[in-house]
C-alpha positions in Angstrom: -1.6 -26.2 -25.4 1.0 -23.8 -24.5 1.3 -20.5 -22.5 2.2 -17.6 -24.6 2.2 -15.0 -22.0 1.1 -14.3 -18.6 0.6 -10.6 -17.2 -1.1 -8.8 -14.4 -3.5 -6.4 -15.7 -6.0 -3.8 -14.7 -8.4 -4.6 -17.6 -8.9 -6.0 -21.1 -11.2 -5.5 -24.2 -11.9 -7.9 -26.9 -12.6 -6.6 -30.4 -13.0 -7.7 -34.0 -10.3 -6.4 -36.4 -10.9 -6.2 -40.1 -11.0 -9.4 -41.6 -12.5 -11.1 -38.7 -9.0 -11.3 -36.6 -9.7 -10.9 -32.9 -7.7 -8.2 -30.8 -7.2 -8.4 -27.3 -6.4 -4.7 -25.7 -4.7 -5.1 -22.5 -4.7 -2.2 -20.1 -2.6 -1.3 -17.0 -0.1 -4.2 -17.4 2.1 -4.1 -14.3 4.4 -6.0 -12.2 4.6 -3.9 -9.3 2.1 -1.5 -7.2 2.3 0.9 -4.4 0.5 -0.5 -1.2 -2.4 1.5 -0.2 -1.3 1.4 3.5 1.4 -0.6 5.3 1.2 -4.2 5.3 -0.4 -6.5 5.6 -2.2 -5.7 2.4 -4.8 -8.0 0.7 -5.8 -7.6 -2.7 -7.2 -9.7 -5.6 -5.1 -8.6 -8.7 -6.1 -10.0 -12.3 -3.8 -12.1 -14.1 -4.5 -13.0 -17.9 -2.8 -16.0 -19.2 -2.6 -16.2 -23.0 -2.5 -19.6 -24.5 -2.5 -21.4 -28.0 -3.6 -24.8 -29.0 -1.6 -26.4 -31.9 -3.9 -27.4 -34.9 -3.6 -31.1 -33.8 -4.4 -30.2 -30.1 -7.6 -31.5 -28.4 -8.2 -27.9 -27.4 -9.0 -28.9 -23.9 -6.1 -28.4 -20.9 -5.7 -27.5 -17.4 -4.1 -24.3 -16.1 -2.6 -24.5 -12.7 -1.2 -21.2 -11.0 0.4 -21.2 -7.8 1.2 -17.9 -6.1 4.4 -18.1 -3.6 6.4 -15.7 -1.6 10.4 -15.3 -2.4 11.0 -18.3 0.4 8.8 -20.7 -1.8 6.0 -20.8 0.7 2.4 -20.9 -1.1 0.1 -18.2 -0.7 -2.8 -19.2 -2.9 -3.5 -21.6 -5.8 -6.0 -22.2 -8.4 -6.7 -25.0 -11.1 -9.1 -24.5 -14.1 -10.1 -26.1 -17.2 -9.0 -24.2 -20.4 -10.8 -24.4 -23.8 -9.5 -23.4 -26.8 -10.3 -24.3 -30.5 -7.4 -26.3 -32.1 -5.3 -24.1 -34.1 -6.3 -20.8 -32.3 -5.4 -18.7 -29.2 -7.3 -17.9 -26.1 -7.0 -16.2 -22.9 -7.9 -17.1 -19.1 -8.5 -14.9 -16.5 -7.3 -15.8 -13.0 -8.1 -14.0 -9.7 -7.0 -15.0 -6.3 -6.7 -13.1 -3.1 -3.3 -12.5 -2.1 -1.9 -11.2 1.3 1.5 -9.2 1.5 2.9 -9.5 5.2 5.8 -7.3 4.0 7.0 -5.3 0.9 8.0 -7.3 -2.0 7.1 -9.9 -4.6 4.6 -12.7 -4.5 5.1 -14.9 -7.7 2.4 -16.5 -10.0 3.7 -19.9 -11.4 1.6 -20.5 -14.4 1.6 -24.0 -16.0 -0.5 -26.0 -18.5 -1.0 -29.7 -17.9 2.3 -29.8 -15.7 4.7 -28.4 -18.2 7.3 -26.0 -17.0 5.6 -23.1 -15.4 6.1 -19.3 -16.7 6.8 -17.2 -13.6 5.2 -13.7 -13.2 6.0 -11.4 -10.1 4.0 -8.8 -8.5 5.8 -6.7 -6.3 4.3 -4.7 -3.4 6.1 -1.4 -3.0 5.8 1.1 -0.1 3.1 3.6 -0.2 3.9 6.8 -1.8 
């Protein structure tokens, strides 16, 4: 199984397209946000990880996401099973409570079965 993409989102909808194809409508894709108040700030952003299973894959894998600060220190982590029908695509939602002590990024390191991670930053900006 492989990760196709990983994004922070506000929401998603699944729908059937003509011919039975599935569509995933992603809403509010973002890589930064304005703080609601000065740090510390705690939020539980939604991370969607899109995956694909090859036709000869078992369809079962483990998704691990480790959230880190720029200095490499771990903020949170999660590991969860992923099941995708062989030859198909799927999506996995990941939620973790993250706390920013200062403005700047926290990175989500997303990997399947220990493969090299896809890294997605989420940056806290000063309030507007």
